[in-house]
C-alpha positions as CSV (number, residue, x, y, z in Angstrom):
1,F,116.4,122.2,86.8
2,A,118.3,120.4,90.1
3,G,120.1,123.2,91.0
4,Y,123.3,122.2,90.4
5,E,125.6,124.3,88.4
6,V,126.5,122.6,85.1
7,Q,128.2,123.5,81.9
8,H,127.1,122.2,78.6
9,V,130.3,122.1,75.7
10,W,128.6,121.1,72.1
11,G,130.7,120.3,69.5
12,E,131.5,117.8,66.5
13,G,132.0,114.0,66.7
14,A,129.9,113.4,69.9
15,H,131.9,111.1,72.2
16,N,134.8,110.0,69.6
17,G,138.4,110.2,71.1
18,R,138.8,113.8,69.3
19,H,136.1,115.8,70.6
20,A,137.0,114.4,74.2
21,T,140.5,114.9,74.1
22,A,140.0,118.7,73.3
23,L,137.3,119.2,76.0
24,F,139.3,117.2,79.0
25,P,141.6,119.7,80.1
26,D,138.7,122.7,80.4
27,A,136.7,120.0,82.0
28,M,139.2,119.1,84.8
29,R,140.0,122.6,85.2
30,W,136.0,123.3,85.6
31,L,135.4,120.4,87.4
32,W,138.3,120.9,90.2
33,K,138.0,124.7,90.2
34,D,136.6,124.9,93.8
35,W,139.0,122.2,95.4
36,P,139.3,121.3,98.2
37,Q,135.5,122.8,99.0
38,P,133.1,120.1,98.6
39,V,130.3,120.1,96.4
40,G,127.5,122.0,97.6
41,A,124.0,121.8,97.3
42,G,122.1,124.0,94.8
43,Q,118.9,125.3,95.1
44,T,116.0,123.2,92.8
45,K,113.8,124.8,90.6
46,N,111.2,122.2,90.9
47,A,108.4,123.0,93.1
48,T,107.8,119.5,94.3
49,L,111.1,119.0,95.5
50,D,111.2,122.5,96.9
51,A,108.5,122.0,98.9
52,I,109.3,118.4,100.6
53,L,113.3,119.1,101.1
54,V,114.6,120.5,104.4
55,P,116.3,123.6,103.6
56,G,119.7,123.4,104.9
57,E,119.4,119.4,105.0
58,A,122.5,117.6,103.5
59,W,122.2,114.1,101.9
60,Q,122.6,111.3,104.4
61,L,124.4,107.7,104.0
62,V,121.2,105.2,104.5
63,A,123.7,102.0,104.1
64,E,126.3,100.9,102.5
65,G,128.3,97.5,101.6
66,Y,126.5,96.6,98.5
67,R,127.9,95.8,95.2
68,F,125.7,97.4,92.4
69,T,122.3,99.1,93.8
70,E,119.7,99.7,91.5
71,G,115.8,100.4,90.9
72,P,115.0,102.8,93.5
73,A,111.3,102.6,94.0
74,A,108.7,104.1,96.5
75,N,105.5,102.9,97.8
76,S,102.5,105.0,99.1
77,K,103.6,104.5,102.2
78,G,106.6,106.4,101.3
79,E,109.2,103.0,102.0
80,M,111.9,103.0,99.4
81,F,113.5,99.8,97.9
82,F,116.1,98.9,96.1
83,N,117.8,95.7,94.3
84,D,121.6,94.6,94.8
85,I,122.0,93.3,91.1
86,P,125.1,91.1,91.5
87,N,124.0,89.7,95.2
88,S,120.3,89.2,93.8
89,K,118.7,90.8,97.1
90,T,116.1,93.4,97.2
91,Y,115.9,95.6,100.3
92,R,113.4,98.3,102.0
93,I,114.4,101.2,103.6
94,G,111.4,101.6,106.1
95,L,110.0,104.7,107.6
96,D,112.4,104.6,110.6
97,G,115.2,104.6,108.5
98,K,116.1,101.0,108.7
99,V,117.0,98.9,105.9
100,S,115.8,95.4,105.7
101,Q,116.2,92.6,103.2
102,I,112.8,91.5,102.2
103,I,113.7,89.0,98.5
104,T,116.6,86.7,99.2
105,D,116.5,85.6,95.4
106,S,115.5,88.6,93.4
107,K,116.6,86.7,90.2
108,R,119.2,89.3,89.5
109,A,116.4,92.3,89.7
110,N,117.2,95.5,88.1
111,G,114.5,98.3,87.4
112,Q,111.2,97.8,89.8
113,A,108.2,100.0,90.1
114,F,105.1,100.1,91.9
115,G,101.9,99.9,89.9
116,P,98.2,101.1,91.0
117,D,97.4,97.7,92.4
118,G,100.1,98.3,95.2
119,R,102.3,95.5,94.0
120,L,106.0,95.6,93.4
121,Y,107.1,95.1,89.8
122,V,110.2,93.8,89.2
123,V,112.5,93.2,85.8
124,A,114.1,89.6,87.0
125,S,116.9,90.1,84.4
126,G,118.6,86.7,85.7
127,E,115.5,84.8,84.7
128,E,114.2,87.4,81.9
129,K,111.0,87.9,83.6
130,V,108.9,90.4,84.6
131,I,107.5,89.9,88.0
132,A,104.9,91.4,90.3
133,Y,105.4,90.9,94.3
134,D,102.2,91.4,96.3
135,G,102.6,93.1,100.2
136,N,103.6,89.7,101.8
137,Y,106.1,89.7,98.7
138,K,104.7,86.6,96.9
139,A,105.9,86.1,93.4
140,T,103.7,86.5,90.3
141,V,105.6,86.1,86.9
142,I,103.8,88.2,84.4
143,A,105.6,87.9,81.4
144,E,108.7,85.8,80.0
145,G,111.1,86.5,77.2
146,I,112.1,89.8,78.7
147,A,115.6,90.6,79.5
148,G,114.7,94.4,80.6
149,N,116.3,96.7,82.4
150,D,114.0,99.5,83.5
151,I,110.2,99.6,84.1
152,V,107.5,101.5,84.2
153,V,104.1,101.0,85.5
154,A,101.1,103.3,84.2
155,H,97.8,104.2,86.0
156,N,95.7,101.7,83.7
157,G,98.0,98.5,84.5
158,N,100.1,99.0,81.5
159,V,103.5,97.9,81.9
160,Y,106.4,99.1,79.9
161,V,109.7,97.3,80.0
162,T,112.9,98.5,78.3
163,H,115.1,96.0,76.5
164,P,118.6,97.2,75.8
165,P,120.8,95.1,73.3
166,A,122.9,92.2,75.2
167,G,126.2,93.0,75.3
168,N,128.2,94.5,72.5
169,S,125.4,92.9,70.2
170,N,124.0,95.0,67.4
171,D,120.5,94.1,67.9
172,P,118.2,96.9,68.4
173,S,116.9,97.7,71.6
174,K,112.8,97.2,72.4
175,V,110.4,98.4,74.5
176,W,107.9,96.4,75.5
177,L,104.3,96.6,76.8
178,I,102.5,94.2,78.6
179,K,98.9,94.4,79.5
180,P,96.9,93.9,82.7
181,G,95.9,90.5,81.1
182,G,99.8,89.6,80.3
183,E,99.6,90.2,76.8
184,K,102.6,91.6,75.3
185,Q,104.1,93.4,72.6
186,V,106.9,95.1,71.4
187,V,105.9,99.0,71.0
188,D,109.5,100.4,70.1
189,T,112.9,99.3,68.6
190,G,115.9,101.4,68.2
191,V,115.7,103.7,71.2
């Protein structure tokens, strides 16, 4: 779909050592077959991407030096936002391509998404909260007790947050629904 060359190999045992050991030599040969040529961009089959990507234009580095970035989200103006989780910072990439820090203590924010109201909804995993930031980055807690990861905000204002098990826990993962009025409930488990 993205236009990159892929190869799928299916077999018994999923990701166990036996299956991986059998595939490893062929996988390495396939991955390195064109060395030293760099990996080239493929031609996307996605009509939306095809309409906005500049033909022949490569990826461009915007910024570097972060520890672990996560939660890319774009607002209606086309500005991009991302989090540096370990440093508990949130950044905006402006339309001019310049990066600026917009939230100095994001509470170890992870996933984020813009809602239909224009607010930036963030999973603040460090405090087990879901927070919405207005256009001036003023925070409003919309739910607590959710050690979430990723987030989606629907057109009707419903917020869905994934809640994976902590560490090596055997607890089931959860998907939370937070309604615009603040009511929250688990709508799926074990995903």
